[in-house]
C-alpha positions, 0 to 999 in steps of 0.5 A, spaced: 500 500 500 505 504 501 507 504 494 501 506 491 501 512 496 508 513 493 506 513 486 500 518 488 505 523 491 509 522 485 503 523 480 501 530 484 509 532 483 509 530 476 503 534 474 505 540 477 512 540 474 512 534 469 511 534 461 505 530 459 509 523 457 511 523 464 504 524 467 501 519 463 507 514 465 506 515 472 498 515 472 499 508 468 504 505 473 499 507 479 493 505 475 496 498 474 498 498 481 491 499 484 488 494 479 493 489 482 492 491 489 484 490 488 485 483 485 489 481 491 484 484 495 478 480 492 482 473 491 484 474 499 477 475 500 474 470 496 478 465 499 474 466 506 467 466 503 463 460 504 
C-alpha cells in the first residue's frame, strides 16, 4: 500500500512540474498498481467466503 501512496505523491509532483509523457507514465504505473492491489484484495477475500 505504501507504494501506491508513493506513486500518488509522485503523480501530484509530476503534474505540477512534469511534461505530459511523464504524467501519463506515472498515472499508468499507479493505475496498474491499484488494479493489482484490488485483485489481491478480492482473491484474499474470496478465499474466506463460504
